[in-house]
C-alpha positions as CSV (number, residue, x, y, z in Angstrom):
1,X,0.0,0.0,0.0
2,X,1.6,3.4,-1.0
3,X,1.6,6.5,1.1
4,X,-1.7,8.4,1.0
5,X,-2.5,12.1,1.1
6,X,-6.0,12.6,2.5
7,X,-7.6,15.9,1.6
8,X,-10.7,17.1,3.5
9,X,-12.4,20.3,2.3
10,X,-14.9,22.8,3.8
11,X,-16.0,24.8,0.8
12,X,-18.1,27.4,2.8
13,X,-15.2,28.2,5.1
14,X,-12.7,27.9,2.1
15,X,-10.7,25.6,4.3
16,X,-8.7,22.5,3.4
17,X,-6.9,19.9,5.6
18,X,-4.2,17.6,4.3
19,X,-3.0,14.5,6.2
20,X,-0.2,12.3,4.9
21,X,-0.4,8.7,6.0
22,X,2.2,5.9,5.5
23,X,1.4,2.4,4.3
24,X,0.3,1.4,7.8
25,X,-2.1,4.4,8.3
26,X,0.3,6.2,10.6
27,X,0.2,10.0,10.1
28,X,3.4,11.5,8.9
29,X,2.4,15.1,8.4
30,X,-0.5,17.5,8.6
31,X,-1.3,20.9,7.1
32,X,-4.4,23.2,7.2
33,X,-4.8,25.7,4.4
34,X,-7.1,28.7,4.5
35,X,-7.7,30.2,1.0
36,X,-6.7,33.8,1.4
37,X,-7.5,36.7,-1.0
38,X,-3.9,37.8,-0.8
39,X,-2.9,34.5,-2.6
40,X,-5.7,34.7,-5.1
41,X,-3.3,34.8,-8.1
42,X,-1.4,31.7,-6.8
43,X,-4.6,29.8,-6.3
44,X,-5.8,30.7,-9.8
45,X,-2.4,29.4,-11.1
46,X,-2.5,26.0,-9.3
47,X,-6.2,25.4,-10.0
48,X,-5.9,26.2,-13.8
49,X,-2.2,26.0,-14.5
50,X,-2.2,25.7,-18.3
51,X,-4.5,28.7,-18.8
52,X,-2.6,30.7,-16.2
53,X,0.8,30.1,-17.8
54,X,-0.6,30.8,-21.3
55,X,-2.1,34.0,-20.1
56,X,0.9,35.4,-18.2
57,X,4.0,34.1,-19.7
58,X,6.2,36.8,-21.2
59,X,3.9,39.5,-19.8
60,X,3.9,39.1,-16.0
61,X,6.5,41.3,-14.2
62,X,6.8,40.5,-10.4
63,X,9.7,43.0,-10.4
64,X,9.6,46.1,-12.7
65,X,13.4,46.0,-13.0
66,X,13.4,42.5,-14.4
67,X,12.3,41.1,-17.7
68,X,8.8,39.4,-17.9
69,X,8.5,35.9,-16.5
70,X,8.9,32.9,-18.8
71,X,6.6,29.9,-18.5
72,X,9.4,28.1,-16.5
73,X,9.6,31.1,-14.1
74,X,5.8,30.9,-13.5
75,X,5.8,27.1,-13.0
76,X,8.7,27.5,-10.6
77,X,6.8,30.1,-8.5
78,X,3.6,28.0,-8.5
79,X,5.6,24.9,-7.5
80,X,7.1,26.8,-4.5
81,X,3.5,27.9,-3.5
82,X,2.3,24.3,-3.7
83,X,5.3,23.0,-1.6
84,X,5.4,25.7,1.1
85,X,1.8,26.8,1.4
86,X,-0.4,24.0,0.3
87,X,1.5,20.9,1.2
88,X,3.6,22.5,3.9
89,X,7.2,21.8,4.9
90,X,6.4,18.8,7.1
91,X,4.4,16.9,4.4
92,X,6.8,17.9,1.6
93,X,9.9,16.6,3.4
94,X,8.2,13.3,4.0
95,X,7.2,13.0,0.4
96,X,10.9,13.6,-0.7
97,X,12.5,11.5,2.0
98,X,13.5,8.9,-0.6
99,X,14.7,9.2,-4.2
100,X,13.4,5.7,-5.1
101,X,10.5,5.5,-7.5
102,X,7.3,5.3,-5.5
103,X,3.6,6.2,-5.7
104,X,1.5,8.7,-3.7
105,X,-2.3,8.2,-3.7
106,X,-4.2,11.5,-3.2
107,X,-7.7,10.9,-1.9
108,X,-10.3,13.7,-2.3
109,X,-14.0,14.0,-1.3
110,X,-16.7,13.7,-3.9
111,X,-16.3,16.5,-6.4
112,X,-19.8,16.7,-7.9
113,X,-21.1,19.2,-5.3
114,X,-17.9,20.4,-3.8
115,X,-16.2,23.1,-5.9
116,X,-13.2,23.2,-3.6
117,X,-12.6,19.5,-3.9
118,X,-13.0,19.7,-7.7
119,X,-10.5,22.5,-7.8
120,X,-7.9,20.5,-5.7
121,X,-8.4,17.6,-8.1
122,X,-7.0,19.8,-10.9
123,X,-3.8,20.7,-9.1
124,X,-0.6,19.6,-10.8
125,X,1.0,18.2,-7.6
126,X,4.1,17.0,-9.5
127,X,5.5,20.5,-9.9
128,X,5.5,21.2,-6.1
129,X,8.9,22.1,-4.7
130,X,10.0,23.6,-1.4
131,X,12.4,26.2,-2.7
132,X,13.2,27.5,-6.3
133,X,16.4,25.5,-6.2
134,X,15.0,22.2,-4.8
135,X,13.7,19.4,-7.0
136,X,10.0,19.0,-7.7
137,X,8.0,15.9,-6.6
138,X,8.3,14.7,-10.2
139,X,12.1,15.1,-10.2
140,X,12.1,13.2,-6.8
141,X,10.7,10.1,-8.7
142,X,7.2,10.4,-7.0
143,X,4.3,9.2,-9.1
144,X,1.0,10.8,-8.1
145,X,-2.4,9.0,-8.5
146,X,-5.6,10.9,-7.8
147,X,-8.7,9.2,-6.4
148,X,-12.0,10.9,-5.5
149,X,-14.7,9.5,-3.3
150,X,-17.1,9.3,-6.3
151,X,-14.7,7.2,-8.4
152,X,-13.9,3.7,-7.2
153,X,-10.4,2.4,-6.8
154,X,-9.2,0.5,-9.8
155,X,-9.9,-3.3,-9.8
156,X,-6.6,-5.0,-8.9
157,X,-7.3,-7.6,-11.6
158,X,-7.5,-4.8,-14.1
159,X,-4.2,-3.4,-13.0
160,X,-2.6,-6.8,-13.4
161,X,-3.8,-6.7,-17.0
162,X,-1.4,-3.7,-17.7
163,X,0.9,-4.2,-20.7
164,X,4.1,-6.1,-20.1
165,X,6.4,-5.7,-23.0
166,X,8.3,-8.9,-23.9
167,X,12.0,-8.7,-24.8
168,X,12.4,-7.9,-28.4
169,X,8.7,-7.0,-28.8
170,X,7.9,-3.8,-30.9
171,X,6.6,-1.0,-28.7
172,X,3.2,0.0,-29.9
173,X,2.2,3.7,-29.5
174,X,-1.1,5.3,-30.3
175,X,-1.5,9.1,-30.7
176,X,-5.1,10.2,-30.4
177,X,-6.2,13.7,-31.3
178,X,-9.9,13.9,-30.4
179,X,-12.0,16.9,-31.3
180,X,-15.7,16.9,-30.4
181,X,-18.0,19.0,-32.7
182,X,-18.1,22.7,-32.0
183,X,-15.3,22.4,-29.4
184,X,-12.6,25.1,-29.1
185,X,-9.8,24.4,-31.6
186,X,-6.5,23.1,-30.3
187,X,-3.0,23.3,-31.8
188,X,-3.1,19.6,-32.6
189,X,-1.3,19.6,-35.9
190,X,1.8,21.2,-34.5
191,X,1.7,18.8,-31.5
192,X,1.2,15.8,-33.8
193,X,4.2,16.8,-36.0
194,X,6.5,17.4,-33.0
195,X,5.6,14.1,-31.5
196,X,6.2,12.2,-34.8
197,X,9.5,14.0,-35.3
198,X,10.5,13.0,-31.7
199,X,9.9,9.3,-32.5
200,X,11.3,9.2,-36.0
201,X,14.5,11.2,-35.3
202,X,15.4,10.2,-31.7
203,X,13.6,6.9,-30.8
204,X,13.1,4.8,-33.9
205,X,16.7,4.7,-35.0
206,X,17.5,2.9,-31.7
207,X,14.3,1.0,-30.7
208,X,11.6,-0.8,-32.7
209,X,8.4,1.3,-32.4
210,X,5.0,1.1,-34.2
211,X,3.3,4.5,-34.2
212,X,-0.3,4.9,-35.1
213,X,-2.3,8.2,-35.3
214,X,-6.0,8.8,-34.9
215,X,-7.4,12.2,-35.7
216,X,-10.5,13.8,-37.2
217,X,-13.6,12.0,-36.2
218,X,-12.4,9.9,-33.4
219,X,-15.4,7.9,-32.1
220,X,-15.6,4.9,-29.8
221,X,-16.1,2.6,-32.8
222,X,-13.1,4.0,-34.6
223,X,-11.0,3.7,-31.5
224,X,-12.1,0.2,-30.7
225,X,-11.3,-1.0,-34.3
226,X,-7.8,0.7,-34.2
227,X,-7.0,-1.1,-30.9
228,X,-8.2,-4.4,-32.2
229,X,-6.2,-4.1,-35.4
230,X,-3.0,-3.3,-33.5
231,X,-3.7,-6.0,-30.8
232,X,-3.4,-3.3,-28.1
233,X,-1.0,-0.5,-27.3
234,X,1.7,-0.1,-24.7
235,X,1.6,3.7,-24.7
236,X,-1.3,6.1,-25.5
237,X,-1.0,9.9,-26.0
238,X,-4.4,11.6,-25.8
239,X,-4.9,15.2,-26.8
240,X,-8.3,16.9,-26.7
241,X,-10.9,18.5,-24.4
242,X,-12.3,17.1,-21.3
243,X,-14.1,17.5,-18.0
244,X,-13.6,15.8,-14.6
245,X,-13.3,12.1,-15.5
246,X,-14.7,12.7,-19.0
247,X,-12.9,13.0,-22.3
248,X,-14.7,14.6,-25.3
249,X,-14.9,12.6,-28.5
250,X,-17.1,12.6,-31.6
251,X,-20.4,10.7,-31.2
252,X,-21.5,8.1,-33.8
253,X,-24.2,10.5,-35.0
254,X,-21.7,13.4,-35.4
255,X,-22.6,15.0,-32.1
256,X,-20.4,15.5,-29.0
257,X,-19.9,12.3,-26.9
258,X,-17.9,11.6,-23.7
259,X,-16.0,8.7,-22.3
260,X,-14.9,8.2,-18.7
261,X,-11.5,7.0,-17.6
262,X,-13.0,3.7,-16.4
263,X,-14.8,3.1,-19.7
264,X,-11.7,4.0,-21.7
265,X,-9.6,1.5,-19.7
266,X,-12.2,-1.2,-20.2
267,X,-12.3,-0.5,-24.0
268,X,-8.6,-1.1,-24.2
269,X,-9.0,-4.4,-22.2
270,X,-11.9,-5.6,-24.4
271,X,-10.4,-4.6,-27.7
272,X,-6.7,-5.1,-27.1
273,X,-6.4,-7.5,-24.2
274,X,-4.6,-5.3,-21.8
275,X,-4.4,-1.7,-20.4
276,X,-1.6,0.5,-21.8
277,X,1.3,0.9,-19.5
278,X,1.5,4.6,-19.9
279,X,-1.3,7.1,-20.9
């Protein structure tokens, strides 16, 4: 059983409590966070990081004597806020007490009627750091898995079905660029070209890889057939719009459709025989 970070929220009081438990349920650290108006920009940044960075990179000037912040500068500052203010020093030091690869399960309340819990579910915990110079949780080899009370823990038998690549087997990779009708356009073409260039120039010369791409009209039927034809995929890259535990795709009748994470995992098991090792 991995370490668990239990998050309890009180939306009306704008209050959140965080408890870090070890594999035996012993508390390793505690922090209580009151959302303050003085930190409003930081909360906006950690709750909607991509939009915040896109909006303020190369234009935000914390110091009038210095050039505008780059995206890396903004992410660094948000990471320090997460490490110092949200997690707190006691919890953060416990999370980075080892450099071995390990998992942290973050447990949140139901998010349907709790806007604060829903906001905390969107936080990119991997960028948290204690100081600008210290490593992030991601750089400390910590893998974060989020579980909310309204989403059941994955079935252990399903986890055992995860892909195991045999020696000499070709790595199969699926790139999915899913656009629902009338959704906001994304820079998918550039993203697709950069990913393909990465594989063809840096990976394929050294390793056997099969790369397949799905774009324009990705439905569940199209996705299922692709997985069946390839006999499953070890790695899946998914680009598109989504909501909490919902990915937007095109419906069979040409209208918007949605698929949950659980349904997507089951689709891969049914069509390909196993769950991708990395999504």
